[in-house]
Chimera marker file (.cmm) of the C-alpha trace (Angstrom):
<marker_set name="trace">
<marker id="1" x="-17.136" y="-15.837" z="22.078" r="1" g="1" b="0" radius="0.5"/>
<marker id="2" x="-14.309" y="-17.806" z="23.856" r="1" g="1" b="0" radius="0.5"/>
<marker id="3" x="-10.735" y="-17.616" z="22.399" r="1" g="1" b="0" radius="0.5"/>
<marker id="4" x="-9.033" y="-21.136" z="22.711" r="1" g="1" b="0" radius="0.5"/>
<marker id="5" x="-5.369" y="-20.659" z="21.168" r="1" g="1" b="0" radius="0.5"/>
<marker id="6" x="-5.493" y="-17.192" z="19.910" r="1" g="1" b="0" radius="0.5"/>
<marker id="7" x="-3.295" y="-17.167" z="16.900" r="1" g="1" b="0" radius="0.5"/>
<marker id="8" x="-2.834" y="-12.887" z="17.569" r="1" g="1" b="0" radius="0.5"/>
<marker id="9" x="-0.563" y="-14.191" z="20.844" r="1" g="1" b="0" radius="0.5"/>
<marker id="10" x="1.896" y="-16.072" z="18.780" r="1" g="1" b="0" radius="0.5"/>
<marker id="11" x="2.318" y="-13.170" z="15.903" r="1" g="1" b="0" radius="0.5"/>
<marker id="12" x="5.095" y="-10.701" z="15.939" r="1" g="1" b="0" radius="0.5"/>
<marker id="13" x="2.665" y="-7.953" z="14.893" r="1" g="1" b="0" radius="0.5"/>
<marker id="14" x="0.354" y="-8.275" z="17.955" r="1" g="1" b="0" radius="0.5"/>
<marker id="15" x="0.441" y="-5.272" z="20.290" r="1" g="1" b="0" radius="0.5"/>
<marker id="16" x="0.483" y="-6.824" z="23.436" r="1" g="1" b="0" radius="0.5"/>
<marker id="17" x="-0.110" y="-3.767" z="25.882" r="1" g="1" b="0" radius="0.5"/>
<marker id="18" x="-1.728" y="-1.194" z="23.595" r="1" g="1" b="0" radius="0.5"/>
<marker id="19" x="-4.399" y="-3.511" z="21.718" r="1" g="1" b="0" radius="0.5"/>
<marker id="20" x="-5.064" y="-4.872" z="18.273" r="1" g="1" b="0" radius="0.5"/>
<marker id="21" x="-2.284" y="-4.871" z="15.963" r="1" g="1" b="0" radius="0.5"/>
<marker id="22" x="-0.358" y="-3.546" z="12.875" r="1" g="1" b="0" radius="0.5"/>
<marker id="23" x="-2.592" y="-5.402" z="10.672" r="1" g="1" b="0" radius="0.5"/>
<marker id="24" x="-5.806" y="-4.141" z="12.789" r="1" g="1" b="0" radius="0.5"/>
<marker id="25" x="-4.762" y="-1.244" z="14.650" r="1" g="1" b="0" radius="0.5"/>
<marker id="26" x="-8.648" y="-0.202" z="15.764" r="1" g="1" b="0" radius="0.5"/>
<marker id="27" x="-9.229" y="-3.734" z="16.425" r="1" g="1" b="0" radius="0.5"/>
<marker id="28" x="-8.470" y="-7.528" z="15.468" r="1" g="1" b="0" radius="0.5"/>
<marker id="29" x="-11.603" y="-9.029" z="13.278" r="1" g="1" b="0" radius="0.5"/>
<marker id="30" x="-13.689" y="-11.539" z="14.851" r="1" g="1" b="0" radius="0.5"/>
<marker id="31" x="-13.180" y="-14.085" z="12.435" r="1" g="1" b="0" radius="0.5"/>
<marker id="32" x="-9.152" y="-13.860" z="13.179" r="1" g="1" b="0" radius="0.5"/>
<marker id="33" x="-10.189" y="-13.960" z="17.013" r="1" g="1" b="0" radius="0.5"/>
<marker id="34" x="-12.595" y="-16.931" z="16.541" r="1" g="1" b="0" radius="0.5"/>
<marker id="35" x="-9.650" y="-18.951" z="15.283" r="1" g="1" b="0" radius="0.5"/>
<marker id="36" x="-11.673" y="-19.160" z="12.184" r="1" g="1" b="0" radius="0.5"/>
<marker id="37" x="-9.033" y="-17.316" z="10.083" r="1" g="1" b="0" radius="0.5"/>
<marker id="38" x="-5.604" y="-17.923" z="10.949" r="1" g="1" b="0" radius="0.5"/>
<marker id="39" x="-4.732" y="-14.468" z="9.098" r="1" g="1" b="0" radius="0.5"/>
<marker id="40" x="-2.284" y="-16.266" z="6.411" r="1" g="1" b="0" radius="0.5"/>
<marker id="41" x="-3.285" y="-13.932" z="3.931" r="1" g="1" b="0" radius="0.5"/>
<marker id="42" x="-4.590" y="-9.839" z="4.067" r="1" g="1" b="0" radius="0.5"/>
<marker id="43" x="-8.290" y="-9.579" z="4.562" r="1" g="1" b="0" radius="0.5"/>
<marker id="44" x="-10.440" y="-8.241" z="1.549" r="1" g="1" b="0" radius="0.5"/>
<marker id="45" x="-11.443" y="-5.000" z="3.212" r="1" g="1" b="0" radius="0.5"/>
<marker id="46" x="-7.949" y="-4.804" z="5.187" r="1" g="1" b="0" radius="0.5"/>
<marker id="47" x="-5.820" y="-1.390" z="4.457" r="1" g="1" b="0" radius="0.5"/>
<marker id="48" x="-2.615" y="-3.205" z="4.678" r="1" g="1" b="0" radius="0.5"/>
<marker id="49" x="-0.881" y="-6.384" z="3.617" r="1" g="1" b="0" radius="0.5"/>
<marker id="50" x="0.607" y="-7.245" z="7.138" r="1" g="1" b="0" radius="0.5"/>
<marker id="51" x="-0.152" y="-11.037" z="7.857" r="1" g="1" b="0" radius="0.5"/>
<marker id="52" x="0.513" y="-13.313" z="10.833" r="1" g="1" b="0" radius="0.5"/>
<marker id="53" x="4.215" y="-14.125" z="11.210" r="1" g="1" b="0" radius="0.5"/>
<marker id="54" x="5.466" y="-15.892" z="13.977" r="1" g="1" b="0" radius="0.5"/>
<marker id="55" x="7.052" y="-14.163" z="16.961" r="1" g="1" b="0" radius="0.5"/>
<marker id="56" x="10.289" y="-16.489" z="17.485" r="1" g="1" b="0" radius="0.5"/>
<marker id="57" x="10.777" y="-14.373" z="20.905" r="1" g="1" b="0" radius="0.5"/>
<marker id="58" x="7.077" y="-15.099" z="22.106" r="1" g="1" b="0" radius="0.5"/>
<marker id="59" x="6.965" y="-15.083" z="25.856" r="1" g="1" b="0" radius="0.5"/>
<marker id="60" x="10.172" y="-13.144" z="26.272" r="1" g="1" b="0" radius="0.5"/>
<marker id="61" x="9.290" y="-9.696" z="27.749" r="1" g="1" b="0" radius="0.5"/>
<marker id="62" x="12.302" y="-6.936" z="28.715" r="1" g="1" b="0" radius="0.5"/>
<marker id="63" x="11.771" y="-3.658" z="30.376" r="1" g="1" b="0" radius="0.5"/>
<marker id="64" x="13.089" y="-0.315" z="28.700" r="1" g="1" b="0" radius="0.5"/>
<marker id="65" x="12.316" y="2.884" z="30.241" r="1" g="1" b="0" radius="0.5"/>
<marker id="66" x="10.400" y="1.266" z="32.756" r="1" g="1" b="0" radius="0.5"/>
<marker id="67" x="7.908" y="-0.618" z="30.641" r="1" g="1" b="0" radius="0.5"/>
<marker id="68" x="7.629" y="-3.985" z="29.570" r="1" g="1" b="0" radius="0.5"/>
<marker id="69" x="8.497" y="-4.892" z="26.216" r="1" g="1" b="0" radius="0.5"/>
<link id1="1" id2="2" r="1" g="1" b="0" radius="0.2"/>
<link id1="2" id2="3" r="1" g="1" b="0" radius="0.2"/>
<link id1="3" id2="4" r="1" g="1" b="0" radius="0.2"/>
<link id1="4" id2="5" r="1" g="1" b="0" radius="0.2"/>
<link id1="5" id2="6" r="1" g="1" b="0" radius="0.2"/>
<link id1="6" id2="7" r="1" g="1" b="0" radius="0.2"/>
<link id1="7" id2="8" r="1" g="1" b="0" radius="0.2"/>
<link id1="8" id2="9" r="1" g="1" b="0" radius="0.2"/>
<link id1="9" id2="10" r="1" g="1" b="0" radius="0.2"/>
<link id1="10" id2="11" r="1" g="1" b="0" radius="0.2"/>
<link id1="11" id2="12" r="1" g="1" b="0" radius="0.2"/>
<link id1="12" id2="13" r="1" g="1" b="0" radius="0.2"/>
<link id1="13" id2="14" r="1" g="1" b="0" radius="0.2"/>
<link id1="14" id2="15" r="1" g="1" b="0" radius="0.2"/>
<link id1="15" id2="16" r="1" g="1" b="0" radius="0.2"/>
<link id1="16" id2="17" r="1" g="1" b="0" radius="0.2"/>
<link id1="17" id2="18" r="1" g="1" b="0" radius="0.2"/>
<link id1="18" id2="19" r="1" g="1" b="0" radius="0.2"/>
<link id1="19" id2="20" r="1" g="1" b="0" radius="0.2"/>
<link id1="20" id2="21" r="1" g="1" b="0" radius="0.2"/>
<link id1="21" id2="22" r="1" g="1" b="0" radius="0.2"/>
<link id1="22" id2="23" r="1" g="1" b="0" radius="0.2"/>
<link id1="23" id2="24" r="1" g="1" b="0" radius="0.2"/>
<link id1="24" id2="25" r="1" g="1" b="0" radius="0.2"/>
<link id1="25" id2="26" r="1" g="1" b="0" radius="0.2"/>
<link id1="26" id2="27" r="1" g="1" b="0" radius="0.2"/>
<link id1="27" id2="28" r="1" g="1" b="0" radius="0.2"/>
<link id1="28" id2="29" r="1" g="1" b="0" radius="0.2"/>
<link id1="29" id2="30" r="1" g="1" b="0" radius="0.2"/>
<link id1="30" id2="31" r="1" g="1" b="0" radius="0.2"/>
<link id1="31" id2="32" r="1" g="1" b="0" radius="0.2"/>
<link id1="32" id2="33" r="1" g="1" b="0" radius="0.2"/>
<link id1="33" id2="34" r="1" g="1" b="0" radius="0.2"/>
<link id1="34" id2="35" r="1" g="1" b="0" radius="0.2"/>
<link id1="35" id2="36" r="1" g="1" b="0" radius="0.2"/>
<link id1="36" id2="37" r="1" g="1" b="0" radius="0.2"/>
<link id1="37" id2="38" r="1" g="1" b="0" radius="0.2"/>
<link id1="38" id2="39" r="1" g="1" b="0" radius="0.2"/>
<link id1="39" id2="40" r="1" g="1" b="0" radius="0.2"/>
<link id1="40" id2="41" r="1" g="1" b="0" radius="0.2"/>
<link id1="41" id2="42" r="1" g="1" b="0" radius="0.2"/>
<link id1="42" id2="43" r="1" g="1" b="0" radius="0.2"/>
<link id1="43" id2="44" r="1" g="1" b="0" radius="0.2"/>
<link id1="44" id2="45" r="1" g="1" b="0" radius="0.2"/>
<link id1="45" id2="46" r="1" g="1" b="0" radius="0.2"/>
<link id1="46" id2="47" r="1" g="1" b="0" radius="0.2"/>
<link id1="47" id2="48" r="1" g="1" b="0" radius="0.2"/>
<link id1="48" id2="49" r="1" g="1" b="0" radius="0.2"/>
<link id1="49" id2="50" r="1" g="1" b="0" radius="0.2"/>
<link id1="50" id2="51" r="1" g="1" b="0" radius="0.2"/>
<link id1="51" id2="52" r="1" g="1" b="0" radius="0.2"/>
<link id1="52" id2="53" r="1" g="1" b="0" radius="0.2"/>
<link id1="53" id2="54" r="1" g="1" b="0" radius="0.2"/>
<link id1="54" id2="55" r="1" g="1" b="0" radius="0.2"/>
<link id1="55" id2="56" r="1" g="1" b="0" radius="0.2"/>
<link id1="56" id2="57" r="1" g="1" b="0" radius="0.2"/>
<link id1="57" id2="58" r="1" g="1" b="0" radius="0.2"/>
<link id1="58" id2="59" r="1" g="1" b="0" radius="0.2"/>
<link id1="59" id2="60" r="1" g="1" b="0" radius="0.2"/>
<link id1="60" id2="61" r="1" g="1" b="0" radius="0.2"/>
<link id1="61" id2="62" r="1" g="1" b="0" radius="0.2"/>
<link id1="62" id2="63" r="1" g="1" b="0" radius="0.2"/>
<link id1="63" id2="64" r="1" g="1" b="0" radius="0.2"/>
<link id1="64" id2="65" r="1" g="1" b="0" radius="0.2"/>
<link id1="65" id2="66" r="1" g="1" b="0" radius="0.2"/>
<link id1="66" id2="67" r="1" g="1" b="0" radius="0.2"/>
<link id1="67" id2="68" r="1" g="1" b="0" radius="0.2"/>
<link id1="68" id2="69" r="1" g="1" b="0" radius="0.2"/>
</marker_set>
């Protein structure tokens, strides 16, 4: 599977360094990674109601305690 424009990279819930996201801490489902689903609504088996929210600071990182965040 190849992700062309992963919506997750633009979401404020995406965990850039830890992996997964706040909505799917154990791994983002294939239908979202593939781009088939833009995650505007919770998935039926999702354990929370977190959905895509644009990260206004996308691409902006800062150092905190010697770690990039």
